[in-house]
MARROTOR-80142 format. One record per residue (C-alpha): residue number from 1; residue in three letters; x, y, z. Coordinates in steps of 0.2 Angstrom, whole numbers, plus 5000, padded with zeros to 4 digits. Layout:
BEGIN
<r><num>NUM</num><residuo>ala</residuo><px>X</px><py>Y</py><pz>Z</pz></r>
...
# end
This chain:
BEGIN
<r><num>1</num><residuo>met</residuo><px>5130</px><py>4910</py><pz>4811</pz></r>
<r><num>2</num><residuo>leu</residuo><px>5113</px><py>4908</py><pz>4819</pz></r>
<r><num>3</num><residuo>gln</residuo><px>5108</px><py>4917</py><pz>4834</pz></r>
<r><num>4</num><residuo>pro</residuo><px>5097</px><py>4907</py><pz>4848</pz></r>
<r><num>5</num><residuo>pro</residuo><px>5080</px><py>4911</py><pz>4850</pz></r>
<r><num>6</num><residuo>leu</residuo><px>5073</px><py>4927</py><pz>4856</pz></r>
<r><num>7</num><residuo>gly</residuo><px>5065</px><py>4918</py><pz>4872</pz></r>
<r><num>8</num><residuo>glu</residuo><px>5080</px><py>4909</py><pz>4874</pz></r>
<r><num>9</num><residuo>arg</residuo><px>5091</px><py>4926</py><pz>4875</pz></r>
<r><num>10</num><residuo>leu</residuo><px>5073</px><py>4935</py><pz>4888</pz></r>
<r><num>11</num><residuo>ala</residuo><px>5076</px><py>4919</py><pz>4899</pz></r>
<r><num>12</num><residuo>arg</residuo><px>5094</px><py>4922</py><pz>4902</pz></r>
<r><num>13</num><residuo>arg</residuo><px>5090</px><py>4940</py><pz>4905</pz></r>
<r><num>14</num><residuo>val</residuo><px>5074</px><py>4935</py><pz>4918</pz></r>
<r><num>15</num><residuo>pro</residuo><px>5086</px><py>4937</py><pz>4933</pz></r>
<r><num>16</num><residuo>trp</residuo><px>5095</px><py>4952</py><pz>4929</pz></r>
<r><num>17</num><residuo>ile</residuo><px>5077</px><py>4963</py><pz>4926</pz></r>
<r><num>18</num><residuo>val</residuo><px>5068</px><py>4958</py><pz>4938</pz></r>
<r><num>19</num><residuo>gly</residuo><px>5085</px><py>4962</py><pz>4952</pz></r>
<r><num>20</num><residuo>ile</residuo><px>5086</px><py>4979</py><pz>4945</pz></r>
<r><num>21</num><residuo>gly</residuo><px>5066</px><py>4981</py><pz>4948</pz></r>
<r><num>22</num><residuo>ile</residuo><px>5066</px><py>4977</py><pz>4962</pz></r>
<r><num>23</num><residuo>gly</residuo><px>5083</px><py>4988</py><pz>4966</pz></r>
<r><num>24</num><residuo>trp</residuo><px>5072</px><py>5006</py><pz>4960</pz></r>
<r><num>25</num><residuo>leu</residuo><px>5058</px><py>4997</py><pz>4969</pz></r>
<r><num>26</num><residuo>val</residuo><px>5068</px><py>4999</py><pz>4985</pz></r>
<r><num>27</num><residuo>val</residuo><px>5076</px><py>5015</py><pz>4981</pz></r>
<r><num>28</num><residuo>leu</residuo><px>5059</px><py>5024</py><pz>4978</pz></r>
<r><num>29</num><residuo>val</residuo><px>5053</px><py>5018</py><pz>4995</pz></r>
<r><num>30</num><residuo>gly</residuo><px>5068</px><py>5023</py><pz>5005</pz></r>
<r><num>31</num><residuo>ala</residuo><px>5066</px><py>5039</py><pz>4998</pz></r>
<r><num>32</num><residuo>ala</residuo><px>5048</px><py>5041</py><pz>4999</pz></r>
<r><num>33</num><residuo>met</residuo><px>5052</px><py>5036</py><pz>5019</pz></r>
<r><num>34</num><residuo>leu</residuo><px>5066</px><py>5050</py><pz>5020</pz></r>
<r><num>35</num><residuo>ile</residuo><px>5053</px><py>5063</py><pz>5011</pz></r>
<r><num>36</num><residuo>val</residuo><px>5038</px><py>5059</py><pz>5023</pz></r>
<r><num>37</num><residuo>gly</residuo><px>5048</px><py>5055</py><pz>5040</pz></r>
<r><num>38</num><residuo>ala</residuo><px>5047</px><py>5043</py><pz>5054</pz></r>
<r><num>39</num><residuo>pro</residuo><px>5035</px><py>5049</py><pz>5068</pz></r>
<r><num>40</num><residuo>ala</residuo><px>5042</px><py>5060</py><pz>5083</pz></r>
<r><num>41</num><residuo>ser</residuo><px>5045</px><py>5055</py><pz>5097</pz></r>
<r><num>42</num><residuo>gln</residuo><px>5036</px><py>5069</py><pz>5111</pz></r>
<r><num>43</num><residuo>trp</residuo><px>5030</px><py>5071</py><pz>5129</pz></r>
<r><num>44</num><residuo>ala</residuo><px>5011</px><py>5067</py><pz>5127</pz></r>
<r><num>45</num><residuo>pro</residuo><px>4997</px><py>5068</py><pz>5140</pz></r>
<r><num>46</num><residuo>asp</residuo><px>4995</px><py>5051</py><pz>5149</pz></r>
<r><num>47</num><residuo>pro</residuo><px>4981</px><py>5042</py><pz>5145</pz></r>
<r><num>48</num><residuo>his</residuo><px>4977</px><py>5034</py><pz>5162</pz></r>
<r><num>49</num><residuo>gly</residuo><px>4974</px><py>5054</py><pz>5168</pz></r>
<r><num>50</num><residuo>glu</residuo><px>4985</px><py>5054</py><pz>5181</pz></r>
<r><num>51</num><residuo>arg</residuo><px>4991</px><py>5072</py><pz>5176</pz></r>
<r><num>52</num><residuo>arg</residuo><px>5008</px><py>5069</py><pz>5169</pz></r>
<r><num>53</num><residuo>leu</residuo><px>5014</px><py>5068</py><pz>5152</pz></r>
<r><num>54</num><residuo>arg</residuo><px>5022</px><py>5051</py><pz>5148</pz></r>
<r><num>55</num><residuo>tyr</residuo><px>5035</px><py>5050</py><pz>5135</pz></r>
<r><num>56</num><residuo>cys</residuo><px>5030</px><py>5043</py><pz>5116</pz></r>
<r><num>57</num><residuo>asp</residuo><px>5044</px><py>5037</py><pz>5107</pz></r>
<r><num>58</num><residuo>gly</residuo><px>5035</px><py>5038</py><pz>5089</pz></r>
<r><num>59</num><residuo>ala</residuo><px>5028</px><py>5020</py><pz>5091</pz></r>
<r><num>60</num><residuo>arg</residuo><px>5023</px><py>5017</py><pz>5109</pz></r>
<r><num>61</num><residuo>arg</residuo><px>5021</px><py>5027</py><pz>5125</pz></r>
<r><num>62</num><residuo>thr</residuo><px>5037</px><py>5024</py><pz>5137</pz></r>
<r><num>63</num><residuo>asp</residuo><px>5036</px><py>5018</py><pz>5155</pz></r>
<r><num>64</num><residuo>his</residuo><px>5046</px><py>5037</py><pz>5158</pz></r>
<r><num>65</num><residuo>val</residuo><px>5034</px><py>5050</py><pz>5164</pz></r>
<r><num>66</num><residuo>ala</residuo><px>5034</px><py>5067</py><pz>5172</pz></r>
<r><num>67</num><residuo>asp</residuo><px>5023</px><py>5078</py><pz>5183</pz></r>
# end
């Protein structure tokens, strides 16, 4: 019995190999995000200097202020 050439056998497996590689990459990035964490939400000094605090949601300052 003759087997198909090695190149043909590998060519059929390339999508699986690529899919597994992408899956591992997603797992590693997710684990890194869990370890590093997201930016913390907090009350921060108002950059406009109005002597009050402005709430920062971790990505940007919001319209919520406190005296």
